[in-house]
All heavy atoms as an XYZ file, in Angstrom:
952
protein
N       0.836     -1.187      0.000
C       0.000      0.000      0.000
C       0.876      1.243      0.000
O       1.717      1.416      0.860
C      -0.885      0.001      1.233
C      -1.844      1.166      1.283
C      -2.957      0.942      2.270
O      -3.210     -0.191      2.672
N      -3.610      1.990      2.686
N       0.657      2.104     -0.974
C       1.474      3.303     -1.106
C       0.990      4.374     -0.121
O      -0.200      4.641     -0.012
C       1.408      3.859     -2.535
C       2.197      5.162     -2.629
C       1.937      2.838     -3.529
N       1.944      4.961      0.574
C       1.630      6.086      1.462
C       2.612      7.211      1.212
O       3.813      6.969      1.047
C       1.703      5.658      2.921
C       0.518      4.813      3.379
C       0.468      4.659      4.879
O       1.494      4.426      5.521
N      -0.713      4.794      5.458
N       2.103      8.412      1.179
C       2.919      9.616      1.054
C       2.625     10.497      2.267
O       1.450     10.710      2.606
C       2.574     10.375     -0.224
C       2.688      9.600     -1.543
C       2.200     10.450     -2.702
C       4.118      9.143     -1.783
N       3.666     10.987      2.898
C       3.485     11.830      4.077
C       4.335     13.080      3.933
O       5.562     12.990      3.839
C       3.858     11.083      5.365
C       3.677     12.003      6.575
C       3.013      9.823      5.523
N       3.670     14.231      3.934
C       4.367     15.500      3.822
C       4.746     16.029      5.206
O       4.082     15.731      6.200
C       3.489     16.554      3.132
C       2.959     16.171      1.777
C       1.597     15.515      1.822
O       1.210     15.019      2.900
O       0.906     15.483      0.780
N       5.784     16.847      5.234
C       6.189     17.534      6.456
C       6.911     18.815      6.070
O       7.295     18.991      4.910
C       7.077     16.651      7.323
O       8.263     16.314      6.626
N       7.088     19.695      7.058
C       7.866     20.906      6.817
C       7.055     22.172      6.656
O       7.622     23.261      6.529
N       5.737     22.047      6.648
C       4.923     23.249      6.537
C       4.964     24.066      7.810
O       5.531     23.654      8.821
N       4.365     25.257      7.750
C       4.333     26.103      8.928
C       3.980     27.528      8.581
O       3.526     27.820      7.469
N       4.196     28.411      9.547
C       3.914     29.839      9.387
C       5.226     30.571      9.159
O       6.182     30.395      9.922
C       3.223     30.368     10.643
C       2.989     31.875     10.718
C       2.047     32.327      9.614
C       2.439     32.248     12.093
N       5.266     31.400      8.128
C       6.476     32.134      7.790
C       6.089     33.519      7.298
O       4.995     33.704      6.738
C       7.306     31.364      6.725
C       6.542     31.239      5.419
C       8.667     31.990      6.518
N       6.959     34.480      7.505
C       6.704     35.831      7.016
C       6.996     35.922      5.521
O       7.814     35.157      4.983
C       7.567     36.839      7.770
C       7.117     37.082      9.200
C       7.857     38.240      9.843
O       9.010     38.506      9.517
N       7.202     38.922     10.767
N       6.358     36.867      4.871
C       6.616     37.107      3.452
C       8.111     37.342      3.242
O       8.762     38.040      4.033
C       5.824     38.302      2.963
N       8.647     36.718      2.191
C      10.069     36.800      1.916
C      10.874     35.668      2.525
O      12.058     35.509      2.213
N      10.240     34.897      3.379
C      10.916     33.791      4.046
C      10.983     32.541      3.199
O      10.568     32.521      2.036
N      11.504     31.477      3.819
C      11.714     30.217      3.115
C      11.184     29.050      3.936
O      11.117     29.121      5.168
C      13.215     29.991      2.877
O      13.776     31.044      2.140
N      10.826     27.996      3.231
C      10.451     26.732      3.847
C      10.901     25.603      2.937
O      10.994     25.786      1.719
C       8.932     26.623      4.037
C       8.269     27.359      5.203
C       6.759     27.218      5.119
C       8.779     26.851      6.541
N      11.140     24.446      3.535
C      11.471     23.261      2.750
C      10.487     22.163      3.122
O      10.465     21.720      4.276
C      12.902     22.797      3.015
C      13.343     21.630      2.137
C      14.760     21.234      2.461
N      15.319     20.283      1.523
C      15.801     19.093      1.867
N      15.761     18.716      3.122
N      16.317     18.290      0.941
N       9.715     21.743      2.157
C       8.766     20.663      2.374
C       9.403     19.331      2.003
O      10.187     19.256      1.046
C       7.509     20.870      1.538
C       6.779     22.200      1.716
C       5.498     22.200      0.872
C       6.476     22.481      3.163
N       9.050     18.300      2.744
C       9.516     16.954      2.463
C       8.326     16.030      2.272
O       7.260     16.247      2.855
C      10.373     16.429      3.615
O      11.517     17.230      3.810
N       8.536     15.002      1.475
C       7.510     13.988      1.246
C       8.184     12.625      1.324
O       9.051     12.316      0.510
C       6.867     14.182     -0.116
S       5.759     12.848     -0.626
N       7.788     11.841      2.315
C       8.330     10.504      2.481
C       7.348      9.486      1.919
O       6.167      9.480      2.305
C       8.586     10.230      3.950
N       7.840      8.641      1.017
C       6.998      7.625      0.396
C       7.313      6.256      0.980
O       8.457      5.958      1.325
C       7.216      7.609     -1.104
N       6.280      5.431      1.063
C       6.463      4.045      1.491
C       5.503      3.163      0.700
O       4.516      3.643      0.150
C       6.197      3.901      2.995
O       4.870      4.274      3.314
N       5.843      1.887      0.612
C       4.991      0.940     -0.090
C       5.314      0.765     -1.552
O       4.841     -0.176     -2.195
N       6.102      1.667     -2.104
C       6.500      1.594     -3.508
C       7.703      2.509     -3.700
O       7.733      3.621     -3.153
C       5.375      2.036     -4.431
C       5.742      2.063     -5.911
C       4.634      2.657     -6.754
N       3.506      1.749     -6.898
C       2.389      2.040     -7.543
N       2.245      3.230     -8.108
N       1.406      1.176     -7.640
N       8.642      2.067     -4.512
C       9.788      2.927     -4.832
C       9.338      4.044     -5.768
O       8.616      3.813     -6.726
C      10.876      2.106     -5.510
O      11.884      2.955     -6.021
N       9.802      5.264     -5.481
C       9.442      6.399     -6.340
C      10.330      6.472     -7.577
O      10.101      7.296     -8.457
C       9.541      7.741     -5.576
C      10.991      8.065     -5.251
C       8.675      7.722     -4.319
C      11.202      9.484     -4.747
N      11.332      5.618     -7.650
C      12.379      5.767     -8.670
C      11.860      5.691    -10.101
O      12.492      6.235    -10.997
C      13.484      4.730     -8.457
O      12.954      3.416     -8.589
N      10.730      5.034    -10.335
C      10.210      4.916    -11.703
C       8.863      5.623    -11.873
O       8.095      5.302    -12.786
C      10.069      3.443    -12.107
O       9.232      2.778    -11.145
C      11.422      2.759    -12.178
N       8.612      6.595    -11.001
C       7.359      7.360    -11.092
C       7.657      8.851    -11.038
O       8.490      9.301    -10.255
C       6.405      6.988     -9.959
C       5.855      5.593    -10.097
C       6.546      4.514     -9.557
C       4.670      5.357    -10.774
C       6.062      3.225     -9.700
C       4.179      4.071    -10.917
C       4.878      3.011    -10.383
O       4.395      1.739    -10.526
N       6.935      9.591    -11.848
C       6.989     11.036    -11.745
C       6.317     11.461    -10.444
O       5.276     10.935    -10.064
C       6.280     11.677    -12.950
O       7.071     11.450    -14.120
C       6.066     13.159    -12.751
N       6.936     12.419     -9.776
C       6.411     12.937     -8.522
C       6.107     14.425     -8.678
O       6.730     15.102     -9.493
C       7.416     12.731     -7.390
C       7.805     11.284     -7.150
S       6.444     10.268     -6.552
C       6.142     10.987     -4.929
N       5.195     14.922     -7.872
C       4.803     16.325     -8.012
C       4.323     16.903     -6.695
O       4.045     16.181     -5.735
C       3.687     16.444     -9.046
N       4.266     18.217     -6.679
C       3.648     18.969     -5.593
C       2.486     19.768     -6.191
O       2.621     20.394     -7.249
C       4.638     19.929     -4.947
C       5.684     19.250     -4.123
C       6.936     18.851     -4.528
C       5.580     18.887     -2.736
N       7.603     18.257     -3.489
C       6.797     18.273     -2.378
C       4.591     19.027     -1.772
C       7.052     17.794     -1.086
C       4.836     18.557     -0.489
C       6.058     17.940     -0.154
N       1.378     19.740     -5.480
C       0.216     20.548     -5.797
C      -0.119     21.359     -4.546
O       0.390     21.079     -3.463
C      -0.979     19.661     -6.160
C      -0.882     19.008     -7.508
C      -0.065     17.909     -7.718
C      -1.629     19.471     -8.581
C       0.027     17.291     -8.963
C      -1.554     18.868     -9.827
C      -0.729     17.773    -10.017
N      -0.991     22.340     -4.697
C      -1.445     23.087     -3.540
C      -2.903     23.480     -3.713
O      -3.416     23.562     -4.833
C      -0.580     24.327     -3.300
C      -0.694     25.402     -4.375
C       0.321     26.508     -4.111
N       0.203     27.589     -5.099
C       1.054     28.604     -5.168
N       2.078     28.702     -4.322
N       0.868     29.545     -6.089
N      -3.554     23.726     -2.580
C      -4.957     24.115     -2.607
C      -5.207     25.163     -1.536
O      -5.009     24.898     -0.343
C      -5.859     22.906     -2.393
C      -7.335     23.198     -2.598
C      -8.161     21.933     -2.706
O      -7.734     20.850     -2.332
N      -9.361     22.062     -3.254
N      -5.622     26.335     -1.975
C      -5.974     27.417     -1.064
C      -7.471     27.328     -0.752
O      -8.236     26.753     -1.537
C      -5.633     28.758     -1.692
N      -7.903     27.901      0.358
C      -9.323     27.858      0.724
C     -10.213     28.410     -0.388
O      -9.939     29.492     -0.931
C      -9.388     28.734      1.973
C      -8.033     28.648      2.564
C      -7.096     28.563      1.399
N     -11.231     27.660     -0.758
C     -12.175     28.107     -1.769
C     -11.687     27.988     -3.200
O     -12.379     28.416     -4.125
N     -10.509     27.410     -3.361
C      -9.958     27.285     -4.715
C      -9.717     25.822     -5.064
O      -9.653     24.966     -4.190
C      -8.647     28.066     -4.829
C      -8.824     29.570     -4.684
C      -7.533     30.303     -4.995
C      -7.717     31.805     -4.938
N      -6.452     32.531     -5.276
N      -9.555     25.562     -6.347
C      -9.259     24.209     -6.787
C      -7.786     23.883     -6.535
O      -6.944     24.777     -6.439
C      -9.566     24.063     -8.284
C     -11.046     24.170     -8.610
C     -11.322     23.829    -10.065
O     -10.369     23.649    -10.836
O     -12.523     23.742    -10.420
N      -7.523     22.595     -6.453
C      -6.138     22.163     -6.299
C      -5.380     22.518     -7.574
O      -5.857     22.273     -8.683
C      -6.097     20.659     -6.045
C      -4.763     20.145     -5.581
C      -4.872     18.735     -5.037
N      -5.751     18.665     -3.886
C      -5.867     17.578     -3.113
N      -5.169     16.478     -3.388
N      -6.700     17.571     -2.095
N      -4.174     23.092     -7.408
C      -3.410     23.529     -8.567
C      -1.998     22.947     -8.566
O      -1.402     22.702     -7.516
C      -3.335     25.055     -8.618
C      -2.558     25.695     -7.504
C      -2.350     27.201     -7.727
O      -2.868     27.749     -8.707
O      -1.649     27.805     -6.892
N      -1.492     22.768     -9.765
C      -0.148     22.246     -9.978
C       0.895     23.248     -9.497
O       0.756     24.457     -9.734
C       0.034     21.959    -11.461
C       1.442     21.735    -11.887
C       2.087     20.548    -11.599
C       2.128     22.713    -12.581
C       3.386     20.335    -11.997
C       3.432     22.517    -12.985
C       4.066     21.318    -12.698
N       1.931     22.753     -8.853
C       3.047     23.590     -8.416
C       4.331     23.194     -9.152
O       4.968     24.028     -9.790
C       3.264     23.488     -6.898
C       4.522     24.244     -6.478
C       2.035     23.989     -6.144
N       4.706     21.920     -9.047
C       5.963     21.471     -9.648
C       5.933     19.960     -9.828
O       5.271     19.242     -9.086
C       7.150     21.868     -8.769
N       6.684     19.494    -10.827
C       6.794     18.076    -11.058
C       8.230     17.719    -11.410
O       8.965     18.547    -11.954
C       5.838     17.615    -12.170
O       5.846     16.201    -12.260
C       6.235     18.175    -13.520
N       8.636     16.491    -11.105
C       9.956     16.001    -11.446
C       9.796     14.600    -12.019
O       9.231     13.710    -11.394
C      10.906     16.032    -10.226
C      12.304     15.586    -10.622
C      10.353     15.220     -9.051
C      13.374     15.925     -9.577
N      10.260     14.426    -13.240
C      10.068     13.166    -13.935
C      11.009     12.091    -13.405
O      12.098     12.388    -12.907
C      10.298     13.354    -15.432
C       9.316     14.303    -16.068
C       9.416     14.303    -17.563
N       8.997     13.016    -18.120
C       8.845     12.803    -19.419
N       9.084     13.769    -20.285
N       8.471     11.615    -19.853
N      10.546     10.833    -13.509
C      11.374      9.742    -13.014
C      12.558      9.501    -13.935
O      13.630      9.117    -13.473
C      10.534      8.468    -12.883
C      10.113      7.864    -14.188
C       8.993      8.152    -14.909
C      10.810      6.854    -14.930
N       8.950      7.399    -16.047
C      10.038      6.589    -16.083
C      12.001      6.164    -14.729
C      10.419      5.644    -17.022
C      12.387      5.217    -15.682
C      11.598      4.982    -16.814
N      12.369      9.720    -15.230
C      13.445      9.475    -16.188
C      14.166     10.792    -16.457
O      13.595     11.720    -17.011
C      12.899      8.915    -17.480
C      13.981      8.510    -18.477
C      13.393      8.278    -19.841
N      12.527      7.106    -19.889
C      12.951      5.874    -20.190
N      14.226      5.666    -20.450
N      12.109      4.865    -20.234
N      15.380     10.886    -16.035
C      16.175     12.071    -16.320
C      16.035     13.195    -15.301
O      16.872     14.086    -15.263
N      14.980     13.137    -14.520
C      14.806     14.145    -13.478
C      14.404     15.519    -13.975
O      14.581     16.518    -13.265
N      13.837     15.609    -15.179
C      13.417     16.915    -15.697
C      12.344     17.506    -14.789
O      11.481     16.791    -14.272
C      12.874     16.767    -17.112
N      12.414     18.813    -14.609
C      11.466     19.495    -13.735
C      10.607     20.486    -14.518
O      11.002     20.975    -15.579
C      12.186     20.238    -12.607
O      13.118     21.176    -13.184
C      12.962     19.275    -11.723
N       9.435     20.758    -13.952
C       8.536     21.733    -14.554
C       7.828     22.462    -13.426
O       7.527     21.858    -12.386
C       7.521     21.049    -15.452
C       6.730     22.011    -16.309
C       5.603     21.333    -17.067
N       5.866     19.965    -17.439
C       4.945     19.192    -18.007
N       3.738     19.661    -18.252
N       5.221     17.943    -18.329
N       7.582     23.750    -13.615
C       6.976     24.563    -12.567
C       5.816     25.387    -13.111
O       5.799     25.766    -14.287
C       8.015     25.516    -11.969
C       9.199     24.819    -11.341
C      10.341     24.542    -12.084
C       9.170     24.433    -10.004
C      11.423     23.885    -11.519
C      10.248     23.776     -9.422
C      11.365     23.508    -10.187
O      12.435     22.857     -9.620
N       4.892     25.707    -12.228
C       3.853     26.651    -12.611
C       4.493     28.030    -12.726
O       5.525     28.313    -12.098
C       2.740     26.679    -11.569
O       3.199     27.236    -10.356
N       3.898     28.884    -13.520
C       4.457     30.222    -13.717
C       4.515     30.999    -12.404
O       5.412     31.826    -12.198
C       3.613     30.997    -14.730
C       3.802     30.475    -16.143
O       4.805     29.764    -16.394
O       2.944     30.765    -16.997
N       3.575     30.730    -11.505
C       3.506     31.503    -10.270
C       4.643     31.199     -9.290
O       4.903     31.996     -8.386
C       2.163     31.257     -9.588
O       2.022     29.894     -9.244
N       5.322     30.065     -9.460
C       6.400     29.712     -8.521
C       7.761     29.606     -9.193
O       8.776     29.450     -8.511
C       6.095     28.393     -7.773
C       4.712     28.436     -7.146
C       6.243     27.185     -8.693
N       7.772     29.699    -10.510
C       9.026     29.530    -11.251
C      10.059     30.553    -10.764
O       9.767     31.738    -10.621
C       8.765     29.708    -12.741
C       9.837     29.156    -13.647
C       9.398     29.249    -15.100
C       8.172     28.411    -15.384
N       7.749     28.458    -16.796
N      11.258     30.063    -10.507
C      12.321     30.928    -10.031
C      12.375     31.067     -8.517
O      13.360     31.579     -7.973
N      11.330     30.611     -7.828
C      11.302     30.706     -6.368
C      11.265     29.328     -5.703
O      11.772     29.162     -4.593
C      10.078     31.509     -5.902
C      10.034     32.927     -6.427
C       8.874     33.711     -5.811
N       7.568     33.132     -6.134
C       6.701     32.684     -5.221
N       7.009     32.735     -3.935
N       5.535     32.186     -5.600
N      10.668     28.350     -6.361
C      10.546     26.997     -5.808
C      11.447     26.039     -6.585
O      11.631     26.199     -7.803
C       9.107     26.502     -5.907
C       8.115     27.195     -5.008
C       8.433     28.360     -4.320
C       6.851     26.672     -4.847
C       7.519     28.997     -3.500
C       5.907     27.279     -4.023
C       6.255     28.449     -3.357
N      11.959     25.045     -5.877
C      12.778     24.015     -6.504
C      12.338     22.647     -6.016
O      12.336     22.399     -4.802
C      14.264     24.209     -6.185
O      14.684     25.515     -6.610
C      15.109     23.155     -6.902
N      11.982     21.768     -6.952
C      11.606     20.407     -6.605
C      12.819     19.502     -6.803
O      13.600     19.696     -7.749
C      10.404     19.913     -7.443
C       9.916     18.551     -6.952
C      10.739     19.891     -8.924
C       8.611     18.097     -7.611
N      12.981     18.539     -5.908
C      14.081     17.589     -6.044
C      13.632     16.243     -5.492
O      12.595     16.150     -4.823
C      15.328     18.081     -5.305
O      15.060     18.227     -3.923
N      14.404     15.218     -5.811
C      14.053     13.878     -5.350
C      15.293     13.126     -4.913
O      16.388     13.356     -5.447
C      13.302     13.099     -6.427
C      14.099     12.832     -7.693
C      13.177     12.348     -8.818
N      12.566     11.069     -8.506
C      11.457     10.625     -9.075
N      10.826     11.364     -9.974
N      10.962      9.443     -8.754
N      15.108     12.226     -3.969
C      16.164     11.339     -3.497
C      15.607      9.935     -3.623
O      14.880      9.454     -2.743
C      16.520     11.663     -2.042
C      17.569     10.730     -1.486
O      17.896      9.695     -2.090
N      18.104     11.065     -0.339
N      15.912      9.288     -4.736
C      15.333      7.966     -4.975
C      15.788      6.945     -3.928
O      14.994      6.094     -3.507
C      15.689      7.476     -6.375
C      14.953      8.238     -7.459
O      13.910      8.846     -7.226
N      15.505      8.218     -8.662
N      17.032      7.048     -3.510
C      17.545      6.101     -2.518
C      16.795      6.242     -1.194
O      16.537      5.249     -0.501
C      19.035      6.316     -2.307
N      16.437      7.494     -0.878
C      15.706      7.744      0.358
C      14.202      7.714      0.188
O      13.453      7.918      1.146
N      13.764      7.475     -1.063
C      12.339      7.425     -1.380
C      11.608      8.690     -0.935
O      10.522      8.625     -0.347
C      11.674      6.193     -0.757
C      10.768      5.481     -1.751
O      11.014      5.478     -2.950
N       9.703      4.874     -1.253
N      12.237      9.838     -1.221
C      11.685     11.112     -0.766
C      11.717     12.163     -1.875
O      12.534     12.089     -2.799
C      12.478     11.631      0.433
O      12.362     10.763      1.540
N      10.825     13.124     -1.742
C      10.749     14.252     -2.655
C      10.717     15.520     -1.812
O      10.180     15.517     -0.688
C       9.472     14.179     -3.524
C       9.423     15.341     -4.506
C       9.429     12.864     -4.278
N      11.275     16.592     -2.356
C      11.376     17.831     -1.590
C      10.885     19.014     -2.418
O      10.887     18.976     -3.651
C      12.833     18.069     -1.179
C      13.440     16.896     -0.464
C      14.209     15.967     -1.150
C      13.218     16.700      0.892
C      14.744     14.870     -0.507
C      13.752     15.603      1.556
C      14.508     14.694      0.846
O      15.032     13.604      1.493
N      10.471     20.066     -1.719
C      10.125     21.328     -2.371
C      10.742     22.451     -1.560
O      10.306     22.741     -0.443
C       8.612     21.510     -2.462
C       8.166     22.741     -3.263
C       8.500     22.550     -4.744
C       6.675     22.996     -3.093
N      11.788     23.046     -2.109
C      12.431     24.196     -1.479
C      11.722     25.444     -1.961
O      11.625     25.674     -3.169
C      13.914     24.255     -1.844
C      14.639     25.447     -1.245
C      14.756     25.353      0.265
O      15.181     24.346      0.806
N      14.392     26.428      0.959
N      11.252     26.241     -1.020
C      10.489     27.444     -1.363
C      11.187     28.656     -0.763
O      11.450     28.687      0.443
C       9.066     27.326     -0.806
C       8.337     26.058     -1.218
S       6.620     25.984     -0.661
C       6.839     25.894      1.106
N      11.499     29.641     -1.606
C      12.114     30.877     -1.144
C      11.256     32.051     -1.594
O      10.354     31.895     -2.422
C      13.558     31.037     -1.652
C      13.570     31.187     -3.178
C      14.418     29.853     -1.233
C      14.948     31.582     -3.728
N      11.553     33.216     -1.042
C      10.820     34.431     -1.413
C       9.315     34.206     -1.363
O       8.582     34.584     -2.289
C      11.240     34.904     -2.816
O      12.636     35.133     -2.877
N       8.869     33.604     -0.287
C       7.457     33.263     -0.170
C       6.579     34.505     -0.118
O       6.971     35.550      0.432
C       7.231     32.392      1.059
C       7.648     30.923      0.873
C       7.858     30.226      2.207
C       6.622     30.188      0.045
N       5.392     34.362     -0.689
C       4.426     35.457     -0.762
C       3.134     35.026     -0.063
O       2.845     33.823      0.004
C       4.117     35.783     -2.225
C       5.325     36.094     -3.072
C       4.935     36.274     -4.523
C       6.139     36.548     -5.409
N       5.748     36.712     -6.835
N       2.337     35.978      0.401
C       1.060     35.609      1.030
C       0.188     34.742      0.117
O      -0.532     33.860      0.605
C       0.419     36.962      1.312
C       1.571     37.881      1.526
C       2.612     37.423      0.541
N       0.274     34.953     -1.182
C      -0.539     34.156     -2.112
C      -0.059     32.715     -2.244
O      -0.706     31.900     -2.911
C      -0.599     34.820     -3.493
C       0.741     35.218     -4.054
C       1.069     36.691     -3.798
O       0.849     37.175     -2.660
O       1.565     37.348     -4.751
N       1.069     32.386     -1.637
C       1.532     30.994     -1.592
C       0.848     30.210     -0.473
O       1.028     28.994     -0.365
C       3.047     30.928     -1.380
C       3.828     31.484     -2.561
O       3.437     31.215     -3.713
O       4.832     32.190     -2.316
N       0.076     30.884      0.353
C      -0.624     30.224      1.457
C      -1.597     29.182      0.927
O      -2.447     29.484      0.090
C      -1.376     31.257      2.309
O      -0.429     32.125      2.936
C      -2.218     30.572      3.376
N      -1.434     27.943      1.389
C      -2.258     26.835      0.905
C      -1.863     25.568      1.653
O      -0.862     25.548      2.368
C      -2.060     26.619     -0.591
N      -2.649     24.530      1.446
C      -2.230     23.193      1.841
C      -1.459     22.615      0.661
O      -1.949     22.640     -0.470
C      -3.429     22.302      2.193
C      -2.957     20.882      2.518
C      -4.207     22.894      3.368
N      -0.269     22.123      0.941
C       0.589     21.572     -0.097
C       0.541     20.044     -0.055
O       0.711     19.452      1.020
C       2.018     22.064      0.078
C       2.189     23.489     -0.398
C       1.619     24.546      0.304
C       2.892     23.778     -1.568
C       1.747     25.856     -0.137
C       3.032     25.084     -2.025
C       2.451     26.115     -1.303
O       2.577     27.406     -1.751
N       0.345     19.443     -1.225
C       0.197     18.007     -1.342
C       1.312     17.414     -2.204
O       1.624     17.939     -3.279
C      -1.131     17.651     -1.985
C      -2.339     18.083     -1.202
C      -2.939     19.319     -1.433
C      -2.894     17.253     -0.234
C      -4.051     19.720     -0.710
C      -4.010     17.633      0.488
C      -4.584     18.871      0.246
O      -5.689     19.261      0.962
N       1.850     16.304     -1.757
C       2.780     15.495     -2.540
C       1.955     14.459     -3.303
O       0.974     13.932     -2.763
C       3.755     14.814     -1.577
S       4.887     13.645     -2.327
N       2.356     14.158     -4.534
C       1.595     13.212     -5.337
C       2.509     12.344     -6.183
O       3.559     12.798     -6.642
C       0.612     13.967     -6.233
N       2.085     11.101     -6.391
C       2.794     10.151     -7.240
C       1.938      9.901     -8.488
O       0.745      9.587     -8.374
C       3.031      8.836     -6.499
C       3.687      7.768     -7.356
S       3.851      6.197     -6.477
C       5.234      6.586     -5.384
N       2.555     10.042     -9.652
C       1.818      9.909    -10.905
C       1.413      8.463    -11.189
O       2.028      7.512    -10.699
C       2.655     10.435    -12.056
N       0.391      8.331    -11.995
C       0.037      7.012    -12.524
C       1.161      6.553    -13.446
O       1.925      7.381    -13.959
C      -1.278      7.097    -13.301
C      -2.437      7.629    -12.476
C      -3.724      7.711    -13.270
N      -4.754      8.398    -12.518
C      -5.470      7.849    -11.553
N      -5.314      6.572    -11.270
N      -6.373      8.559    -10.895
N       1.227      5.267    -13.672
C       2.296      4.727    -14.500
C       2.283      5.384    -15.869
O       1.240      5.561    -16.488
C       2.117      3.218    -14.637
C       3.333      2.513    -15.178
C       3.182      1.005    -15.127
O       2.037      0.529    -15.013
O       4.216      0.319    -15.190
N       3.438      5.804    -16.308
C       3.677      6.431    -17.604
C       3.129      7.854    -17.708
O       3.224      8.469    -18.759
C       3.110      5.599    -18.749
C       3.578      4.158    -18.741
C       2.666      3.105    -18.748
C       4.927      3.839    -18.689
C       3.084      1.788    -18.708
C       5.361      2.528    -18.648
C       4.433      1.503    -18.658
O       4.849      0.205    -18.617
N       2.548      8.384    -16.647
C       2.055      9.762    -16.667
C       3.126     10.703    -16.117
O       3.942     10.306    -15.275
C       0.785      9.889    -15.822
C      -0.373      9.021    -16.288
C      -0.841      9.393    -17.667
O      -1.062     10.568    -17.959
N      -0.996      8.411    -18.527
N       3.123     11.931    -16.595
C       4.153     12.866    -16.123
C       3.713     14.311    -16.281
O       4.546     15.199    -16.395
C       5.457     12.642    -16.879
O       5.269     12.856    -18.266
N       2.411     14.547    -16.323
C       1.941     15.894    -16.582
C       1.668     16.711    -15.342
O       2.154     16.419    -14.248
N       0.852     17.743    -15.514
C       0.533     18.635    -14.409
C      -0.952     18.645    -14.078
O      -1.451     19.574    -13.443
C       1.026     20.048    -14.701
C       0.402     20.619    -15.972
O      -0.437     19.975    -16.593
N       0.808     21.806    -16.353
N      -1.665     17.618    -14.513
C      -3.091     17.535    -14.224
C      -3.343     16.641    -13.017
O      -2.715     15.589    -12.878
C      -3.815     16.954    -15.446
O      -5.153     16.659    -15.128
N      -4.264     17.053    -12.161
C      -4.604     16.272    -10.974
C      -4.953     14.835    -11.330
O      -4.565     13.890    -10.630
C      -5.762     16.944    -10.219
C      -6.319     16.018     -9.146
C      -5.314     18.265     -9.595
N      -5.635     14.637    -12.433
C      -6.107     13.309    -12.821
C      -4.980     12.344    -13.179
O      -5.189     11.129    -13.233
C      -7.074     13.422    -14.005
O      -6.410     13.952    -15.130
N      -3.793     12.882    -13.436
C      -2.649     12.035    -13.797
C      -1.959     11.446    -12.574
O      -1.025     10.666    -12.715
C      -1.652     12.835    -14.618
C      -2.197     13.287    -15.974
C      -1.181     14.070    -16.772
O      -0.366     13.443    -17.466
O      -1.213     15.312    -16.707
N      -2.399     11.818    -11.390
C      -1.734     11.398    -10.159
C      -2.622     10.437     -9.368
O      -3.806     10.705     -9.147
C      -1.306     12.626     -9.340
C      -0.184     13.325    -10.069
C      -0.458     14.196    -11.118
C       1.140     13.034     -9.767
C       0.572     14.769    -11.843
C       2.169     13.609    -10.486
C       1.877     14.476    -11.537
O       2.903     15.032    -12.258
N      -1.984      9.335     -8.965
C      -2.744      8.236     -8.363
C      -2.742      8.272     -6.847
O      -3.737      7.919     -6.220
C      -2.146      6.909     -8.849
C      -2.872      5.667     -8.353
C      -2.331      4.401     -8.986
O      -1.255      4.446     -9.623
O      -2.988      3.349     -8.847
N      -1.620      8.668     -6.275
C      -1.513      8.650     -4.816
C      -1.202     10.039     -4.307
O      -0.412     10.780     -4.916
C      -0.429      7.666     -4.360
C      -0.763      6.232     -4.675
C      -0.171      5.592     -5.760
C      -1.680      5.531     -3.912
C      -0.488      4.278     -6.066
C      -2.005      4.216     -4.211
C      -1.407      3.604     -5.293
O      -1.735      2.305     -5.590
N      -1.802     10.354     -3.165
C      -1.675     11.688     -2.580
C      -1.395     11.578     -1.082
O      -1.899     10.684     -0.407
C      -2.971     12.481     -2.762
C      -3.317     12.736     -4.187
C      -3.914     11.866     -5.055
C      -3.065     13.929     -4.918
N      -4.056     12.449     -6.294
C      -3.546     13.721     -6.242
C      -2.481     15.152     -4.600
C      -3.459     14.701     -7.230
C      -2.408     16.131     -5.585
C      -2.884     15.898     -6.879
N      -0.615     12.528     -0.585
C      -0.450     12.627      0.846
C      -1.594     13.426      1.450
O      -2.417     13.987      0.718
N      -1.660     13.493      2.781
C      -2.727     14.233      3.465
C      -2.542     15.742      3.399
O      -3.488     16.487      3.677
C      -2.641     13.733      4.904
C      -1.221     13.326      5.056
C      -0.784     12.791      3.725
N      -1.340     16.192      3.046
C      -1.089     17.618      2.913
C      -0.437     18.238      4.130
O      -0.522     17.711      5.243
N       0.245     19.359      3.905
C       0.860     20.126      4.982
C       0.542     21.602      4.738
O       0.634     22.094      3.616
C       2.375     19.870      5.055
O       2.926     20.533      6.200
C       3.112     20.337      3.805
N       0.158     22.290      5.812
C      -0.268     23.687      5.689
C       0.935     24.625      5.618
O       1.845     24.540      6.452
C      -1.139     24.074      6.886
C      -1.578     25.535      6.913
C      -2.593     25.856      5.832
O      -3.571     25.129      5.652
N      -2.385     26.956      5.122
N       0.904     25.515      4.657
C       1.894     26.588      4.555
C       1.127     27.904      4.633
O       0.212     28.140      3.841
C       2.680     26.515      3.231
C       3.541     27.767      3.056
C       3.552     25.264      3.205
N       1.504     28.728      5.591
C       0.864     30.027      5.765
C       1.932     31.112      5.711
O       2.909     31.056      6.463
C       0.118     30.109      7.103
O      -0.852     29.051      7.166
C      -0.594     31.455      7.237
N       1.754     32.071      4.805
C       2.707     33.162      4.639
C       2.016     34.454      5.057
O       1.027     34.866      4.456
C       3.194     33.254      3.187
C       4.271     34.338      3.068
C       3.738     31.916      2.710
N       2.556     35.085      6.080
C       1.960     36.325      6.583
C       2.601     37.531      5.914
O       3.780     37.512      5.566
C       2.134     36.417      8.095
O       3.507     36.471      8.430
N       1.827     38.583      5.752
C       2.335     39.786      5.078
C       2.942     40.760      6.069
O       2.835     40.606      7.277
C       1.201     40.467      4.328
O       0.140     40.767      5.199
């Protein structure tokens, strides 16, 4: 049974940094694309960043490009999201997700497993 557990969220002032972690169990992440999504109150879940299993290519939403960095440690079965220059509009619950086999996009429907999420709150 695949489980994803996020950690590292919290309250930070605008301009600050946070590093989110996602620990996977039940399946090796080494052959699956992994991603981070987020959901703010009253809004739909949105794509943040993805890292492909083959080659490690990364992709980011325009709103976080240049400020967030996704990375993976296949040996440790973990994925990370380094966030700098945080803005109040980054406030959301952040979710780690594992893609369906052979999927690697930025659509919610392409992801099969999800963590429970970790809250990130950025104060102005």
